[in-house]
Each structure stands twice: as structure tokens, then as C-alpha cells.
N, C-alpha and C positions, 0 to 999 in steps of 0.2 A: 040240510040236504038240498040239492039243486037238481031239478029236472029240466032239461032243455033239448031242443032239436039241434044236433051238431051241424053247424053251417060255417062257423068262423074258426080260424086257426088261432086267433088271439081275441080274448074276451074276458072282461071282469065279471065274475059271478057274484062276489060278495066282498065288501071292504068295510072296515070299521077302524076308526082311529084317525091319526093325522101324521104329521111329519116326524114326530119324536117317539111315537108308540102306536102300534096297531097291528092288524092282521088283514090278510087278503086270500081269497080263493079265486083262481083265474086259470085261463088256458093260455099256454105259451107254445107256439109251434104245434098246436093240436094236442098238447099234453097237459093234464091237470096238475096244478101247483098250489100248495098252501104255503104262505109266507107269514112269519111272525117277527115283529121288530120289538125288542125289549129296550125301550127308552134310548135307542140308538147305540146301546152298548153291545148288545148281542142280537144277531139276526139268524133265524132258522128257516130253512126251506125244505119242504117235503114235496118231492116231485116224482111222477110216474116216468118210467123209461119209455113207455109205449104211447103212441098217439091213439086217440079215440077213433074208432071207426065211425062212419056216418050213421046217424040214427039217434034215437032217444037214449039218454043215459042218466043214471042216478050217481051223483058224486057225494061222498060222505067223508067228513073229517071227524074222527073220534079222538078225544084226548083223555087218557087214563091218568088221573092225577096221583102223584106219589103220596100225597097227604103229609101229615106231620107238621102242619103249620102254614102260615100265609106265605105265598110266593115260592113254594117248592116246585120241583119239576114234574115231569111226567112223560108219557109216550104218546106221540101224535101218529095216528094211523090214517092213511088216505086210502079209501076204497072206491072202486067204480063198479057199479052193478052188483054189489055184494061181494066183490073179490078184492082182497088187499093188494094194492099196487105199490105202496111205499110206506115206510115208517121212519121216524126220527125221534131220538130221545132228547128232551129239553132239560137242562140243568136247573133252570129257575124260571119263574113267571112273575110278571108285574101284577100286583093287586092293589086295590085301593085300601088304605089303612082304615081301620075301624076306630072311631072316636067314641069314648064312653063319657056319659054325663055324670 
């Protein structure tokens, strides 16, 4: 969750990963966007159609995992102030393999 005072039209709120794999939550033209890069093979973007009005906001990305094994897909839902503004289905996810001794 990210709480901030809306002042910028473009801002990074959260990033994790690097060039070949990662995710980000940011503002683009005043609209919240979640971006996921799966090892450069598949990229998913979940974005609101509406700009955020001035003031404090709570932006939340919820991922409901499909389950059934490592690297399966799920539904990413972007919410602003408790209201769903966008969602996108992901077919697969990158996960770190488990090594057994």
C-alpha cells in the first residue's frame, strides 16, 4: 500500500527487480499503473483510466494467485481508496525454484 500527497503527474512509488525481471507501481500522467515484467518474455500492465484528484490516496495492488503449483497465474487488481480501478489476468509468474537437500 502506498499513501502519499498527490503533487506529481509522474512518480515511482515502488520498484523491485532489474532489467530482465521485476515489477513497478507508479504514476503516469496522474494515473496509477502496475507493471510486471516476466523475464523479458511477457509484460503485463494494469492501469487506471482516470487521473487521481489532488489529495491523499491509498493505492493497493492485490494479486489473487490461481494456485496449483509454482509459477501459475492469477488476477491482479489495482484499487484506489478502496475502489477497484483496473484488473488484469496473468497467465504465469516467475518464481524462484526450490532446491531440496
